[in-house]
Structure formats: structure tokens, C-alpha cells
Backbone as CSV, one residue per row, in Angstrom:
resi,resn,N_x,N_y,N_z,CA_x,CA_y,CA_z,C_x,C_y,C_z
1,MET,-16.540,-5.764,6.325,-16.511,-6.867,5.391,-16.477,-6.468,4.029
2,ILE,-17.089,-5.483,3.678,-17.023,-4.851,2.218,-15.696,-4.350,1.766
3,LEU,-15.078,-3.716,2.679,-13.713,-3.199,2.549,-12.778,-4.446,2.315
4,ALA,-12.892,-5.366,3.141,-11.842,-6.495,3.075,-12.219,-7.354,1.767
5,SER,-13.342,-7.460,1.420,-13.690,-8.068,0.100,-13.180,-7.486,-1.150
6,ALA,-13.383,-6.032,-1.037,-12.976,-5.062,-2.138,-11.390,-5.155,-2.346
7,THR,-10.830,-5.178,-1.084,-9.489,-5.034,-1.151,-8.911,-6.227,-1.766
8,ALA,-9.344,-7.550,-1.195,-8.925,-8.844,-1.711,-9.016,-9.148,-3.271
9,THR,-10.140,-8.553,-3.681,-10.620,-8.540,-5.149,-9.603,-7.669,-5.939
10,LEU,-9.344,-6.502,-5.267,-8.530,-5.620,-6.122,-6.835,-6.194,-6.054
11,ALA,-6.658,-6.724,-5.062,-5.249,-7.418,-5.064,-5.233,-8.662,-5.923
12,VAL,-6.054,-9.541,-6.114,-6.137,-10.524,-7.060,-6.096,-9.962,-8.567
13,LEU,-6.887,-9.030,-8.794,-6.907,-8.549,-10.234,-5.468,-7.701,-10.489
14,LEU,-5.105,-7.236,-9.387,-3.691,-6.398,-9.686,-2.689,-7.515,-10.005
15,GLY,-2.515,-8.463,-9.088,-1.678,-9.620,-9.300,-1.723,-10.363,-10.477
16,SER,-2.869,-10.615,-10.763,-3.128,-11.327,-12.145,-2.649,-10.468,-13.482
17,LEU,-2.835,-9.155,-13.263,-2.492,-8.328,-14.337,-0.938,-8.147,-14.366
18,VAL,-0.224,-7.996,-13.389,1.227,-8.144,-13.234,1.687,-9.429,-13.784
19,GLY,1.129,-10.477,-13.391,1.648,-11.881,-13.912,1.390,-12.022,-15.429
20,TRP,0.294,-11.492,-15.927,-0.139,-11.592,-17.451,0.882,-10.801,-17.998
21,ILE,1.115,-9.620,-17.644,2.089,-8.562,-18.245,3.590,-9.394,-18.141
22,ASP,3.977,-9.837,-17.225,5.235,-10.450,-17.140,5.409,-11.644,-18.022
23,LEU,4.428,-12.366,-18.121,4.681,-13.746,-18.882,4.081,-13.796,-20.232
24,GLN,3.192,-12.932,-20.534,2.742,-12.930,-21.876,2.948,-11.862,-22.832
25,THR,3.731,-10.814,-22.335,3.989,-9.639,-23.147,5.590,-9.472,-23.395
26,THR,6.020,-8.799,-24.247,7.410,-8.302,-24.310,7.643,-6.864,-24.051
27,LEU,6.913,-6.300,-23.341,7.017,-4.924,-22.719,8.265,-4.629,-22.230
28,ARG,8.953,-3.371,-22.515,10.000,-2.993,-21.767,9.760,-2.749,-20.229
29,GLY,10.611,-3.158,-19.310,10.170,-2.817,-17.915,9.534,-4.034,-17.206
30,ARG,9.135,-5.058,-18.035,8.062,-5.857,-17.483,8.821,-6.682,-16.096
31,LYS,10.175,-7.086,-16.305,10.910,-7.576,-15.242,11.006,-6.711,-13.988
32,LEU,11.120,-5.429,-14.168,11.155,-4.379,-13.220,9.883,-4.528,-12.300
33,LEU,8.714,-4.512,-13.075,7.313,-4.716,-12.575,7.311,-6.002,-11.667
34,ASP,7.891,-7.139,-12.291,7.761,-8.438,-11.683,8.653,-8.213,-10.262
35,TYR,9.829,-7.659,-10.226,10.559,-7.571,-9.215,9.893,-6.525,-8.076
36,ALA,9.397,-5.602,-8.569,8.564,-4.667,-7.653,7.420,-5.267,-7.004
37,SER,6.897,-6.224,-7.553,5.804,-6.894,-7.026,6.309,-7.942,-6.001
38,LEU,7.517,-8.384,-5.970,8.124,-9.234,-4.769,8.531,-8.421,-3.683
39,ILE,8.527,-7.183,-3.647,9.140,-6.441,-2.582,8.451,-6.756,-1.179
40,PRO,7.070,-6.888,-1.159,6.501,-7.253,-0.036,6.604,-8.514,0.604
41,LEU,7.205,-9.461,-0.213,7.685,-10.718,0.349,9.068,-10.750,1.083
42,GLY,9.822,-9.797,0.674,11.203,-9.570,1.339,11.132,-8.578,2.418
43,LEU,10.114,-7.879,2.627,10.123,-7.068,3.814,9.191,-7.538,4.955
44,PRO,9.792,-7.549,6.149,8.840,-7.966,7.148,7.676,-6.987,7.329
45,GLY,6.582,-7.521,7.762,5.538,-6.481,7.965,5.586,-5.439,8.939
46,ILE,6.532,-5.641,9.774,6.668,-4.441,10.905,7.546,-3.374,10.109
47,VAL,8.381,-3.572,9.236,9.128,-2.607,8.617,8.189,-1.799,7.688
48,VAL,7.137,-2.489,6.971,6.251,-1.831,6.132,5.379,-0.837,7.036
49,ALA,4.977,-1.500,8.170,4.137,-0.774,9.199,4.644,0.718,9.593
50,VAL,6.054,0.469,10.020,6.823,1.724,10.530,6.856,2.629,9.432
51,ALA,7.093,2.231,8.051,7.384,3.190,7.111,6.036,3.856,6.714
52,LEU,4.912,3.070,6.951,3.591,3.718,6.456,3.272,4.747,7.603
53,ILE,3.583,4.490,8.916,3.247,5.334,9.976,4.068,6.519,9.823
54,GLN,5.478,6.567,9.591,6.222,7.639,9.321,5.748,8.464,8.123
55,PHE,5.299,7.938,7.105,4.772,8.704,5.937,3.517,9.445,6.299
56,TRP,2.512,8.617,6.912,1.355,9.487,7.282,1.476,10.461,8.233
57,LEU,2.641,10.426,9.232,2.820,11.361,10.215,3.434,12.714,9.485
58,ARG,4.176,12.581,8.258,4.697,13.612,7.781,3.768,14.268,6.623
59,VAL,2.784,13.503,6.027,1.947,14.051,5.048,0.727,14.634,5.780
60,ARG,0.570,15.971,5.463,-0.697,16.509,6.222,-1.851,16.551,5.341
61,LEU,-2.744,15.662,5.686,-4.146,15.644,4.957,-5.075,16.017,6.041
62,PRO,-6.171,16.647,5.378,-7.201,16.900,6.237,-8.133,15.662,6.836
63,ILE,-7.591,15.122,7.620,-8.234,13.980,8.208,-9.191,14.295,9.534
64,TYR,-10.372,14.167,9.545,-11.207,14.590,10.543,-11.853,13.423,11.126
65,ALA,-12.195,13.527,12.484,-12.960,12.400,13.248,-12.360,11.122,13.280
66,THR,-11.028,11.204,13.360,-10.139,10.062,13.726,-9.223,9.949,14.866
67,LEU,-8.751,8.953,15.235,-7.823,9.118,16.441,-6.816,9.987,16.235
68,PHE,-6.067,10.109,15.102,-4.961,10.803,14.734,-5.496,12.489,14.955
69,ASP,-6.543,12.677,14.572,-7.073,14.101,14.708,-7.421,14.486,16.153
70,SER,-7.850,13.598,16.993,-8.127,13.796,18.290,-6.751,14.017,19.126
71,GLN,-5.908,13.077,18.764,-4.745,13.321,19.493,-3.946,14.565,19.195
72,GLN,-4.056,14.987,17.734,-3.350,16.180,17.342,-3.919,17.304,17.977
73,SER,-5.386,17.399,17.926,-5.981,18.554,18.572,-5.833,18.707,20.075
74,SER,-5.514,17.443,20.956,-5.323,17.612,22.070,-3.992,18.058,22.574
75,VAL,-3.039,17.816,21.578,-1.624,18.283,21.884,-1.403,19.613,21.365
76,PHE,-1.936,19.994,20.350,-1.679,21.380,19.723,-2.728,22.249,20.101
77,GLY,-3.663,22.033,20.940,-4.523,23.156,21.323,-5.875,22.964,20.927
């Protein structure tokens, strides 16, 4: 519950910051930031999920005591 609340708060703060930068400033690249913030609306959730799975399978991080770690250790010895 704490993680969900923190994530929602962070999303609102980040979205508000992007909106404020886009509408209230004249910074270069503000429209690019605006378009980049709309990417999640244009991609179906399954596409993002598959991309994240592929990314985390390629990046080797020392993740211990997880399902990924137990599957990896049973496969690779």
C-alpha cells in the first residue's frame, strides 16, 4: 500500500511538472517533453510489459531472493 501511494504521488508530481513546463515556460525542447509524456497513451500495456520483460532479462543485476533468481539458479546450476 505504501509503494502504491508513493508511486501515485510521484506520478502526479511528475505529470504536474511536465504540464507546468509545457504551458508556463518557453524552454527549448518543452514540446518534445510533452510528446514523450504521451507515449504511454499510444502504446498498449502488453507492448510495454513485453519490452520491460525483455529489458530486465538482458540486464544482469544482482537480484537475490526473487522468482527470477530461483528460476535462474535452477536452470544454470
